[in-house]
N, C-alpha and C positions, 0 to 999 in steps of 0.2 A: 531702707532697702538693702543698703550695704554700706561697707568702710574700708578704707585701706591707708596704712600707715606707709608714705614715702619718704624715705631718707636718702641725704646725700651721703656718697662714699666720701671715706677719710680726705682724700684731696678737693673733695667738694665737686669734682668734674662731671659725675653720674648720678642720677637719680633714679634708684629703684626702690621696687615694692619691698618692705621689710614683714608687712603682714596683711593679709589681705581678707575680708568677710563678704563674701556674695557679690563681690564686682565683677561683672565679666572682664577676662584677660584683655580682649581687646581694647575695651575702654579703659582698663587700667594702664595698660601698654601706650597708647596713645597719649593719655592725659600726664603721664610720667614724661614721655617726650615733649610735649609740649610746654610743661612746666619746667623740664628740665634746662631748655632752651631759651625760654622767653618769659619767665617770670620776672627777672630782673629789667625788663623793659614795659613793665606793666607799672604804671604811676601809682597804682592802688594796690600792688602786690604784696605788701606787709600787713594788708587788710583781708578781712574774710569776704572772698569773691568766688563769681561763678566760674568754672572752667569754661563755660561758654563763652565768656567775655573776649576769650582769647581770638576768636574767629569775627568780633565785631569791630567796627571804625572805632568805638570809644570804650574804654574799660570802666567798669562801674563795680563798686561796693555792694554787697548783697542788702545791706541798708538802703540803698539808693535804688536797686534796679527795681525795672517796671516789667520788664521781658521774663517771661517764665525761664526756668532752668532746672537741672536733675544734678549737676555736680558742684557741690559747694568744695572749695579749697580753704583750708585752714592753716595759714602758715605757722610753723612753729618756729618763733623767733624768741632767742634768749640770749639776754647782753649784744644785742646787734648784729648776731649771726642768726641766719636763717638753717636750721639743721634739716628741715624738710617740711613736709606737708601731710595734713590730716584730711583725705578726702571722704567728703560723704555724699552718697547715692541717694538723693530723695528730692521728690518731685515738689517744686514750690511755682505756684501760679503767678505769686507776686511777693513783694517784700513784708506785706501786712502778716502772711502765715510765718514768715520767717522770724519776723521779729519776735514772736512767742519762744523760739528756739533760741535766738541770740546769746541769752544770758547761760545757758547750757556750753554753746561752743565757745565762748570766751573763757568760762571757767576750764574745759576740757583744754583749751588752746594754751592757758598758764600751765597746768597740771602738766601734759605731756611734754611741752618745750621744755620745762626744767628737768622733768626725767630722762629726756633723751640727752639732754646735755650733760647731765650728771653721770649717765650712761658712759658718757665719750669719756669724759674726765676720768672716771675711775678706770676704765680701759688704758687711757695712756698712763696713769700711775701704775698699774699692774706691769705695763710693759717696761716701765722706767725701772719698777723693782725688779724684775727679771734680768735688766739689764745691769743694774748695779750688781746684783748678785753674782752675776757671770765675771764681771771686773775684778770684784774682791774674791773671787774663787780662782782666777787666773792670775793674779800678780803673786810676786814671791817674796812678800812679806805678810808677817803674822798681821792680823788685824781684829781687834777687838773694840766693841763699844759699849757703853754701860748707859742706865738711866742715870736720872740726877741723885737718885741715892747709891749709885755704884755698883747696882747689879747688871750683871752681863747680859746683854740682850742680844748679842750677835758676835759670833766668831765665824773666822774664816778656818778652811783644813789646815793651813800652814800655821795660824796660831794654836789649833788644836793639837797639832804636831810638838809645838814648841812648849805646851802646856796642857799635858793630857786631863788633868784635872776639871777643864771646862767641862767636859762630858758629865762628869758624874755631881 
């Protein structure tokens, strides 16, 4: 019926929707608030579970759940870090029907967790690269780097002033 990708902010303090497909805004906001503040207290929080379990006395993973549910929470965990959640809106009357979808959910869980983590790592590398570039462009010394064969692969503006042949 619908799906949403909920990711933690860089500091990990806020959980917000990054993408949403046919999930009501009120349901999305409510689920993001519940997950953002309470998923760590769920002893089964790393397993695929129903968002409805947060309102119940005992948490249950979807594979064990006997009561019907509508919102399935798929934690996106990669290398011991939870990056966010995939929320699937689909009505299940019991876990018997869910068991048919379970292999798909676990596959999506693995792929999305790796992709989200990799995107974050790439973003961090880009920021580091921009920082390094600014540092090297603002120091008062010429800097030249080469690859293992001796080909120049980087120079800052001071090095270019010192050796104009670098640009040609």
